[in-house]
C-alpha positions, 0 to 999 in steps of 0.5 A, a space after each residue: 347835690 350828693 357826691 357820685 359813689 366811687 366804684 370799689 373796682 374799674 376795668 375794661 374789656 376790649 372795648 367795654 367799660 365796668 365799674 364794681 360799686 358796693 350795692 345796688 344803691 351805689 350802682 343804681 346812683 352811680 349809673 344815675 349820675 352817669 346817664 343825666 350827664 349824658 342827657 345834659 351834655 346831650 341835650 346842650 349840644 343838639 337840643 333834643 334828646 331819644 333814649 331806650 329804657 329797659 323795663 325790670 326790677 334790676 333798674 328800681 334803684 337807677 331809675 329811683 334816683 335818676 327822676 331826682 337828677 337836677 338840670 334835664 329838660 325832659 320836655 326836649 327827650 323822646 322816650 322809648 321801651 325796648 321790649 314788651 310781652 305780647 298778650 296781657 290785657 291792657 293795664 296789666 301791672 306786668 306790661 313794661 309800657 305800665 312799669 316804665 309809666 309808673 317808675 319814671 315816665 309819669 314822673 319826668 314827663 318827656 316831651 313824646 314817650 313811644 310806647 308798644 303795644 303788645 295788644 295789636 296785631 305784632 306784625 302791624 305794630 313790629 312796623 308801627 315801632 320801628 318807624 317811629 325808631 327810624 325816624 332819627 339816630 338813638 343817643 342813648 340805650 339804658 340796658 340790663 342783662 338776663 339771667 340767659 344773657 339776653 338784651 331786650 328779649 333777644 334771647 340767644 335761641 332768637 338772637 342775631 347780631 345781623 338782624 335785619 329787622 328794628 323789631 321782631 315778635 319773638 318766642 321767649 326762651 324757657 329761662 327768660 320766662 323763668 327768670 320773670 318768676 324769680 323777678 316776683 313778677 309772675 307768681 307762676 311760669 304757666 302765667 308768663 307769656 310765651 311771646 313778645 315784641 323786641 328791638 333787635 341787637 343790631 338796633 339797640 347797639 346803634 345808639 351812640 351811648 349804652 349804659 348797662 346796669 345789672 344787679 343781683 347773684 342771679 346776673 352773676 353767670 350772665 355777666 361772666 360769660 358776657 365778659 369773658 365769652 366768645 362774643 357770640 349769640 349764644 350770650 346775646 350781651 356779649 356784643 356790648 364789648 364790641 360797642 364804642 361807648 358801652 358802660 356796664 354797672 355791677 354791684 358786689 353780687 353780680 360782679 364775677 370774683 377776681 379768680 374768674 378774670 384771671 388771666 
């Protein structure tokens, strides 16, 4: 087994543990190593595991290495994803269910995979998916941070740290929709759906362990706000600093410079 990459920098802000790596590949492999170890430990301790995954290009390297991890009995894993577009046709390549099925679920074959259906009635689908999530505690969430600081599709205008819901329908912020074009998921802004389903912030941070993977220069400002700004829905990712076990993985491009952490 290859030796895990070493972080170039490692520090803590509030409760969050942060590590910066030399490249996206090193970052992804380090995150995958840590997630795989957490999975093995949890499966050994309790026999089953409930996990949430994010669907975005920022997760590519992490997922690439996670599917190669050894010693994980995926048949004892129940997998969910955290958000989905409303209104795309079934089978559309931009669907997050398609992304995760292609890059992860079809390769490791978890025992159970629960996919959000963005073509169903949103009210009923939120209730259905919330019921599945509430059947037992969540163990691990693997997530990213958006360019506007969102986690899942909790953009600043709709983010609520005390949200009473587990899953809800949201209108997407323009900056969030523009990111989907920047990421190459859509050719034009007008093709990006305006509405989506998302797990809420309290649901996401209810998990025992959070692993947040955030590469790329386009995320640097969001990372800066999440780490040094107020813990506020104006930067939804800032709430991660309050979690008892959250690890943040950065590469050189996404990591704010030393001067931005001065003081």
